[in-house]
C-alpha positions in Angstrom: 120.2 -136.9 119.9 119.4 -137.6 116.1 120.8 -135.5 113.2 117.3 -133.9 112.6 117.1 -132.8 116.2 120.6 -131.4 116.2 120.0 -129.5 113.0 116.7 -128.1 114.4 118.6 -127.1 117.6 121.4 -125.5 115.6 118.9 -123.6 113.4 117.0 -122.3 116.5 120.3 -121.2 118.2 121.3 -119.3 114.9 117.8 -117.6 114.7 118.0 -116.5 118.4 121.6 -115.2 118.0 120.6 -113.4 114.8 117.7 -111.9 116.6 119.8 -110.8 119.5 122.3 -109.2 117.2 119.7 -107.4 115.1 117.9 -106.2 118.3 121.2 -105.0 119.8 122.2 -103.1 116.6 118.7 -101.5 116.3 118.9 -100.4 119.9 122.3 -99.0 119.5 121.2 -97.0 116.3 118.3 -95.8 118.4 120.3 -94.7 121.3 122.8 -92.9 119.1 120.1 -91.0 117.3 118.4 -90.2 120.6 121.7 -88.7 122.0 122.8 -87.0 118.8 122.4 -83.3 119.1 119.4 -81.8 117.2 120.1 -79.6 114.1 121.6 -76.2 115.4 120.5 -73.4 113.2 122.7 -70.9 115.0 125.9 -72.8 114.0 128.1 -71.1 111.5 131.9 -70.9 111.2 131.6 -67.7 109.0 128.9 -65.6 110.6 130.2 -63.4 113.3 126.9 -61.5 114.1 126.2 -61.5 117.8 123.3 -63.9 118.7 120.5 -63.2 121.0 119.0 -66.8 121.6 117.2 -67.7 124.8 118.3 -70.5 127.0 115.1 -72.3 126.3 115.9 -72.3 122.6 119.6 -73.3 123.2 118.4 -76.3 125.4 116.5 -77.5 122.2 119.6 -77.5 119.9 122.6 -78.3 122.3 123.4 -81.7 123.9 122.6 -81.7 127.6 126.3 -82.0 128.3 127.2 -79.0 126.3 124.2 -77.0 127.5 125.3 -77.6 131.2 128.7 -76.0 130.5 127.9 -73.5 127.7 124.7 -72.1 129.1 124.5 -73.0 132.8 128.2 -72.2 133.4 129.2 -75.7 134.7 132.8 -76.8 134.4 134.0 -80.2 133.1 136.2 -82.3 135.5 139.9 -81.4 135.2 142.1 -83.8 133.1 139.1 -85.3 131.3 138.5 -83.0 128.4 139.3 -84.4 124.9 141.5 -81.4 124.1 143.6 -81.3 127.4 146.5 -83.3 125.9 145.7 -82.6 122.3 148.5 -81.5 120.0 147.2 -81.1 116.4 147.6 -78.0 114.1 144.2 -76.2 113.4 141.5 -74.1 114.7 139.3 -74.2 117.7 135.7 -73.0 117.4 132.8 -72.5 119.8 130.8 -75.8 120.0 127.6 -73.9 120.5 127.7 -71.4 117.5 130.8 -72.1 115.4 132.6 -68.8 116.2 136.4 -69.1 115.6 138.2 -68.8 118.9 141.8 -70.0 119.0 144.5 -71.4 116.7 146.6 -74.4 117.9 149.7 -72.2 117.7 148.5 -70.4 120.8 147.9 -73.5 122.8 150.4 -74.5 125.4 151.0 -77.3 128.0 149.8 -76.8 131.5 149.2 -78.9 134.5 145.9 -77.2 135.3 143.6 -79.9 133.8 142.1 -78.0 130.9 143.3 -77.0 127.4 145.0 -73.6 127.7 145.7 -70.8 125.2 147.7 -67.7 125.5 145.7 -65.6 123.0 142.4 -65.6 121.1 142.2 -65.8 117.2 140.9 -62.3 117.1 140.1 -59.5 119.7 136.3 -60.0 119.5 136.3 -63.9 119.4 135.5 -63.8 123.1 134.2 -61.3 125.7 134.9 -61.2 129.5 132.7 -61.1 132.6 133.6 -60.7 136.3 133.0 -64.0 138.2 132.7 -64.1 141.9 131.5 -67.6 142.3 133.0 -69.9 145.0 134.3 -66.9 146.9 136.9 -66.3 144.2 137.4 -63.4 142.0 138.0 -64.5 138.3 137.4 -63.5 134.8 135.0 -65.5 132.9 135.5 -66.0 129.3 132.4 -66.1 127.1 132.1 -66.6 123.3 132.0 -63.3 121.5 129.1 -64.4 119.3 126.6 -66.4 121.5 127.9 -65.7 125.0 128.4 -69.4 125.7 130.6 -70.0 128.9 134.0 -71.3 127.6 136.2 -71.1 130.8 138.2 -68.4 132.6 141.3 -66.3 131.9 144.2 -65.9 134.3 147.3 -63.6 134.3 149.9 -66.6 134.7 150.4 -67.6 131.1 153.4 -67.5 129.0 154.8 -64.8 126.8 153.9 -62.8 124.7 150.6 -62.1 126.5 151.0 -63.6 130.0 147.4 -64.9 129.8 146.2 -68.5 130.3 142.8 -69.0 128.7 141.7 -72.1 130.6 138.9 -73.6 128.5 136.4 -76.5 128.8 136.9 -78.9 126.0 133.2 -79.6 125.7 132.8 -75.9 124.8 135.2 -76.3 121.8 135.2 -77.9 118.5 138.4 -78.4 116.6 139.1 -78.5 112.9 142.7 -79.7 111.8 144.6 -77.6 109.2 144.4 -79.0 105.6 147.6 -80.8 104.6 
């Protein structure tokens, strides 16, 4: 092979690799944009006014994964949530509406598979609903502002409350304390 042919082949390979790289990056950007949650006009970390928003509207502003848990009442798989073994000081908020829910100082280690807390940030941070699904009697925990399904509460937690708020990580957002 002559030098001109080698150089032409080298240039062709470089152009092809460059095209593949640019195409891959463009595809990654497009897929990220498509998977990003749309703007949520109901999200606020300061407004505590109760929201009356239809599930049809929530479906437009929440990711499919968050919608499945927060609005359809599904449960994330045990031991898989991002906050299960998470130990940083800060505040947990409702991922659907931004309502402040728990402080990290109320979080404790459990073997149940979900992040657990012994008390809410304030009495009206959450509300409770009887849950008889799966032939069990449980108490469902809903966001006090938007009624998102957060998890369940049990009477086997540590002092001082004896409560174990067993929450789905996907229904929570976390903001660390400022240093």
